[in-house]
C-alpha positions in Angstrom: -33.1 51.0 -53.5 -30.3 51.3 -56.3 -31.2 48.5 -59.2 -28.7 45.8 -59.5 -28.5 46.5 -63.3 -30.1 48.5 -66.2 -30.9 47.6 -69.9 -29.1 49.6 -72.6 -30.2 49.2 -76.5 -26.6 48.4 -78.2 -27.8 50.2 -81.4 -29.1 53.4 -80.1 -27.3 53.8 -76.6 -30.6 54.5 -74.8 -31.5 53.1 -71.4 -34.6 50.9 -71.5 -36.8 51.2 -68.4 -38.7 48.2 -68.9 -36.8 45.2 -67.4 -38.9 42.6 -69.3 -38.1 44.1 -72.5 -37.0 41.7 -75.3 -36.4 44.8 -78.0 -36.0 48.5 -78.2 -39.0 50.1 -77.8 -37.6 53.0 -80.1 -37.3 50.6 -82.9 -33.6 49.9 -83.5 -32.8 46.5 -84.8 -30.5 45.9 -81.9 -29.9 43.7 -79.0 -30.3 45.0 -75.3 -27.4 44.5 -73.2 -27.2 44.4 -69.3 -25.1 47.0 -67.5 -24.1 46.1 -63.7 -23.8 48.4 -61.1 -20.7 46.4 -59.9 -18.1 46.9 -62.5 -15.6 44.5 -60.9 -16.4 40.7 -60.8 -17.4 39.8 -57.3 -17.5 36.0 -56.4 -20.6 34.8 -54.4 -20.4 32.1 -51.9 -22.0 29.7 -53.9 -21.0 26.7 -56.4 -22.2 26.6 -59.9 -23.4 29.3 -62.1 -24.6 31.8 -59.3 -20.8 32.1 -58.3 -21.3 34.7 -60.7 -24.4 36.2 -59.3 -23.1 39.8 -59.4 -23.4 39.6 -63.2 -26.4 37.8 -63.7 -29.7 39.9 -63.9 -31.4 38.1 -60.8 -31.3 38.9 -57.1 -31.6 35.5 -55.5 -29.8 32.2 -56.5 -31.5 28.9 -57.4 -29.7 26.4 -55.3 -28.3 23.9 -55.9 -27.0 24.5 -59.4 -24.4 23.5 -61.5 -22.1 25.6 -63.8 -19.4 25.4 -66.3 -16.0 23.9 -65.1 -12.6 25.1 -66.5 -9.9 22.5 -66.8 -6.5 21.7 -68.5 -6.8 19.5 -71.6 -3.2 18.2 -71.4 -4.0 15.0 -73.0 -5.9 16.6 -76.1 -3.1 19.5 -76.2 -0.3 16.9 -76.8 -2.1 15.3 -79.7 -2.7 18.7 -81.1 0.8 20.0 -80.8 -0.4 22.8 -78.3 0.9 23.6 -74.9 -1.9 25.7 -73.3 -5.3 24.3 -74.1 -8.3 24.4 -71.5 -11.7 23.1 -71.8 -15.0 24.6 -70.4 -17.2 21.8 -69.9 -20.8 22.2 -69.5 -22.2 18.7 -69.2 -22.0 15.6 -66.9 -18.8 14.2 -65.5 -18.2 13.9 -61.7 -14.3 13.1 -62.5 -14.5 17.1 -63.7 -16.8 18.1 -61.1 -19.1 18.8 -63.8 -22.8 18.3 -62.5 -25.2 19.6 -65.2 -27.6 16.5 -65.3 -29.4 17.4 -68.6 -25.6 17.1 -70.3 -26.0 20.8 -71.8 -24.9 24.3 -71.4 -28.4 25.4 -72.2 -29.1 24.8 -68.4 -26.7 28.0 -68.0 -29.5 29.8 -69.7 -32.3 27.9 -68.1 -31.3 28.7 -64.7 -31.2 32.6 -64.6 -34.3 32.8 -67.3 -36.5 31.0 -65.0 -35.3 33.0 -61.8 -35.7 36.5 -63.6 -39.2 35.7 -64.9 -40.0 34.3 -61.2 -38.7 37.6 -59.9 -40.5 40.0 -62.6 -43.9 38.6 -61.8 -43.9 34.9 -62.0 -44.5 34.8 -66.0 -44.3 31.4 -67.6 -41.8 31.2 -70.4 -42.8 29.6 -73.9 -39.5 27.9 -75.4 -39.0 27.1 -79.0 -36.2 24.3 -79.1 -34.5 21.9 -81.4 -33.9 19.5 -78.4 -31.2 20.6 -75.9 -32.9 23.9 -74.9 -36.2 22.1 -74.3 -34.6 19.6 -72.2 -32.7 22.2 -70.1 -35.5 24.1 -69.4 -37.6 21.0 -68.5 -34.9 19.7 -66.4 -34.9 23.0 -64.2 -38.6 22.9 -64.2 -38.5 19.5 -62.9 -36.0 20.4 -60.3 -37.4 23.4 -59.1 -41.2 22.8 -59.8 -41.5 26.2 -61.9 -44.0 25.8 -64.9 -42.6 25.9 -68.6 -44.1 25.5 -72.1 -41.7 23.8 -74.6 -42.4 23.7 -78.4 -40.2 21.3 -80.4 -40.2 19.4 -83.8 -41.5 16.0 -83.5 -38.4 14.5 -84.3 -37.0 16.2 -81.4 -39.0 14.3 -78.6 -36.4 11.5 -78.2 -33.8 14.2 -76.9 -36.2 15.3 -74.3 -35.8 13.6 -70.8 -35.3 14.7 -67.4 -33.7 13.0 -64.2 -36.6 14.2 -61.9 -40.2 13.4 -62.9 -41.5 16.6 -64.6 -44.9 17.7 -63.8 -44.9 21.2 -64.6 -43.8 21.0 -68.4 -46.5 21.6 -71.3 -44.8 20.0 -74.5 -46.1 20.8 -77.9 -44.9 18.5 -80.6 -44.7 20.1 -84.2 -45.0 18.3 -87.1 -42.2 20.4 -88.9 -38.7 21.7 -88.2 -37.4 24.2 -85.8 -38.4 27.0 -87.7 -41.8 25.8 -87.5 -41.6 25.2 -83.7 -40.7 29.0 -83.4 -43.9 29.7 -85.3 -46.2 28.0 -83.0 -44.5 29.2 -80.0 -44.9 32.7 -80.8 -48.7 32.0 -81.2 -49.0 30.5 -77.9 -47.7 33.8 -76.4 -51.1 35.2 -76.6 -52.1 33.2 -73.6 -52.3 35.4 -70.4 -49.2 34.7 -68.1 -47.2 33.1 -71.0 -44.1 35.1 -72.5 -41.6 34.4 -75.2 -38.4 33.1 -73.6 -36.8 35.5 -76.0 -33.8 33.6 -77.4 -30.6 35.7 -78.1 -32.7 38.7 -77.2 -33.1 37.3 -73.6 -30.5 39.0 -71.7 -30.7 36.4 -68.7 -30.0 33.8 -71.4 -26.9 35.5 -72.5 -25.5 36.4 -69.1 -26.0 32.7 -68.0 -24.0 31.5 -71.0 -21.4 34.2 -70.4 -20.7 32.3 -67.3 -18.3 30.3 -69.3 -15.9 33.1 -70.1 -16.1 34.2 -66.4 -15.2 31.0 -65.1 -12.3 30.6 -67.7 -11.0 33.9 -66.8 -11.2 33.2 -62.7 -9.6 29.9 -63.3 -6.9 31.0 -65.7 -6.2 34.6 -64.1 -6.8 36.1 -67.4 -8.8 36.0 -70.7 -7.8 33.4 -73.3 -6.3 34.3 -76.6 -8.9 32.2 -78.5 -12.3 31.0 -77.8 -13.5 28.0 -79.8 -17.3 26.9 -80.1 -19.8 25.5 -82.6 -23.0 27.7 -83.1 -26.3 27.3 -84.5 -27.7 30.9 -83.5 -24.4 32.2 -82.1 -26.1 33.3 -78.9 -23.5 31.5 -77.0 -20.6 33.2 -79.0 -22.3 36.6 -78.5 -22.4 35.9 -74.5 -18.7 35.2 -74.5 -18.0 38.4 -76.5 -20.2 40.0 -73.8 -18.5 38.5 -70.9 -14.9 39.1 -72.2 -15.9 42.9 -72.6 -17.1 42.9 -68.9 -14.0 41.4 -67.7 -11.8 43.8 -69.7 -13.8 46.4 -68.0 -12.8 44.9 -64.5 -9.3 45.6 -65.1 -7.9 42.7 -63.7 -8.2 40.1 -66.6 -6.5 41.6 -69.4 -7.2 44.2 -72.0 -7.4 41.9 -75.2 -10.7 40.2 -76.4 -10.3 36.6 -77.3 -10.5 35.8 -80.9 -13.6 34.0 -81.6 -13.4 30.6 -83.6 -16.9 29.3 -84.4 -18.0 26.4 -86.3 -21.0 25.2 -88.0 -21.8 21.5 -89.4 -21.8 21.0 -93.1 -23.6 20.9 -95.4 -25.8 23.7 -93.2 -23.4 26.5 -92.7 -25.0 29.8 -93.8 -23.3 31.8 -90.9 -19.7 30.4 -92.4 -20.9 31.8 -96.0 -22.2 35.0 -94.9 -19.0 35.9 -92.8 -16.1 34.6 -95.4 -17.9 37.3 -97.7 -17.9 39.8 -94.7 -21.7 40.4 -95.2 -23.8 41.7 -92.5 -26.9 40.0 -93.7 -27.8 36.2 -94.6 -28.9 35.7 -98.0 -31.1 32.5 -97.9 -30.4 31.8 -101.8 -26.6 32.2 -101.3 -26.2 30.9 -97.8 -28.6 28.1 -97.3 -29.6 27.3 -101.0 -31.1 23.9 -99.8 -32.0 24.2 -96.5 -34.5 21.5 -95.7 -32.2 19.0 -97.0 -29.0 20.4 -95.5 -30.6 20.3 -92.0 -31.6 16.6 -92.4 -27.7 16.0 -93.4 -25.9 17.3 -90.1 -24.9 15.1 -87.2 -25.8 18.1 -84.8 -29.5 19.3 -85.5 -29.0 21.9 -83.0 -26.8 23.7 -85.0 -29.3 24.3 -87.7 -31.1 28.0 -86.8 -32.3 29.6 -90.2 -32.8 32.8 -88.5 -29.8 33.7 -86.2 -28.9 37.0 -84.6 -26.1 37.6 -87.1 -26.7 41.2 -88.4 -28.7 42.8 -85.6 -26.6 45.4 -83.5 -24.9 43.8 -81.0 -25.5 40.3 -82.7 -22.8 37.7 -84.0 -21.7 39.9 -87.0 -20.6 42.6 -84.4 -19.0 40.0 -82.1 -17.1 38.3 -85.3 -15.9 41.9 -86.4 -14.7 43.1 -83.0 -12.6 39.8 -82.3 -11.3 39.3 -85.7 -13.3 35.9 -85.6 -13.0 33.0 -87.9 -15.7 30.8 -89.0 -15.0 26.9 -89.8 -17.2 24.5 -91.9 -17.0 20.9 -90.3 -18.1 17.5 -92.0 -19.9 15.0 -90.4 -16.6 12.8 -90.7 -14.5 15.4 -89.3 -17.2 15.8 -86.1 -17.0 11.8 -85.6 -13.4 11.8 -85.6 -13.0 14.7 -83.1 -15.6 12.8 -80.8 -13.5 9.7 -80.8 -10.4 11.8 -80.0 -12.1 13.7 -77.1 -13.3 10.5 -75.7 -9.8 9.0 -75.8 -7.9 11.9 -74.6 -10.0 13.7 -72.0 -12.4 11.0 -71.1 -15.6 13.1 -72.2 -18.5 11.7 -74.4 -19.2 15.1 -76.3 -22.6 16.3 -77.5 -22.3 16.4 -81.4 -22.2 20.3 -81.5 -19.1 19.9 -78.9 -17.7 17.5 -81.3 -18.0 20.0 -84.4 -16.1 22.7 -82.0 -13.4 20.1 -81.4 -13.0 19.5 -84.8 -12.4 23.2 -85.6 -9.8 23.3 -83.2 -8.1 20.3 -85.0 -8.3 22.5 -88.3 -6.9 25.7 -86.5 -4.2 23.5 -85.0 -3.3 22.1 -88.3 -3.1 25.2 -90.3 -1.4 27.2 -87.7 -4.2 29.6 -87.3 -3.6 29.3 -83.6 0.2 29.3 -82.2 1.7 26.5 -80.2 1.8 28.5 -76.8 -1.2 30.6 -77.2 -3.9 30.4 -74.4 -6.9 28.6 -76.0 -10.4 27.8 -74.6 -12.4 25.1 -75.9 -16.1 25.2 -75.1 -17.4 21.7 -74.9 -21.0 22.7 -74.5 -22.6 19.3 -73.6 -21.9 15.7 -73.1 -21.6 12.9 -70.5 -24.8 11.5 -71.6 -23.3 7.9 -71.4 -22.6 8.6 -67.5 -26.0 10.4 -66.9 -27.7 7.2 -68.0 -25.5 5.3 -65.6 -25.9 7.4 -62.7 -29.8 8.4 -63.0 -33.1 6.9 -64.0 -34.1 9.0 -67.1 -37.6 10.2 -67.4 -38.7 10.6 -71.1 -41.1 13.6 -71.8 -44.3 12.8 -73.5 -45.9 15.6 -75.8 -49.1 17.2 -74.1 -50.4 18.1 -77.7 -49.4 17.5 -81.4 -49.8 20.3 -83.9 -49.1 21.2 -87.6 -47.4 24.7 -88.4 -50.3 25.8 -90.3 -53.2 24.6 -87.7 -55.3 27.5 -86.4 -54.3 28.5 -82.9 -57.8 28.5 -81.3 -57.6 24.7 -79.9 -53.8 25.1 -78.9 -54.5 28.4 -77.0 -57.7 26.9 -75.4 -55.7 23.7 -74.1 -53.1 26.0 -72.7 -55.3 28.2 -71.0 -56.7 25.4 -69.2 -53.1 24.3 -68.1 -52.0 27.6 -67.1 -54.8 28.1 -64.8 -53.3 25.5 -62.5 -50.8 28.2 -61.7 -53.0 30.9 -60.8 
């Protein structure tokens, strides 16, 4: 049987035979990328993300499932003096046919990741999250009864809930920030059957998020000229770039890459700082000199990744370079104003990160960085929380264990081993 896809190292070009690999075995500092047998996009007879099954690294869909929804944002466009503005919405809004009940585009990552791990041997993913990713994986776990381990900073616990009772989630609450959660999650992967989810290195995660670009191109009949998104790690932007590359290879959606317009939330803007100087590396002293206080000051904590996949081959620097991309620094006040604008014009209550992306679009429209008649895609990466609370009963997640970053791992590993044993 011919495999559906293969993995290639972006940096070295070699084919990677291990389909579970997250990094190049030859030591290249590089992302791996999927290459699918089908060069042309074939739409499967499903709704949601698995409509694009041919370019997802799984053989079977998880059904039912939601996906991104692309629609014309005529009211917002008029406010900004634009004529061809479209929104890709990954959240919850029945009026827009958007059905992601976790309210976040992180659900697009969780669906193929959980299915791929199941197909490759039933491994249990360990996820470090600042909130939205953890909620998305917990939501998919609750819906499909697949086990998952989530590690979050203690202050992210209020952002974790499901719309179906979650009985297969082991939740670690870390007394620290997102970076501390990553440290703890790495230690937990020592438990047999537990594997790191992989973050940006996970091809299933990136290809799942890449369906935003696929759905937009199918809806519009072509690739957009400009793509706007707020970024913490930048994984979604990398995924959009990779999706655009595949669509160009298809031959039916245009030949020009969309220009990436990416936003961060002031005062935490290391990607903005590094890209403005066209540096391939992030210098902590230059780009995030007071990181701890800056992280506490933003309106969108999910945009505060201190170790983004920026300089790695195939990473965010390469995506920005290939698309002549722009980076924007957005203040909390600008974000809140943009949030209200989106509510009033399009009837969407956006996630704070999506409000930051909208504020970047406002900046670009005011400065003429985008033209009035350019075809623009604004990625609203989450929202609809007010409506979710109206339509669903929310089940808060409670911590299974609380830890400190410097705590010896023996107790954590022992507790997790006992839990994992339930799953054979």
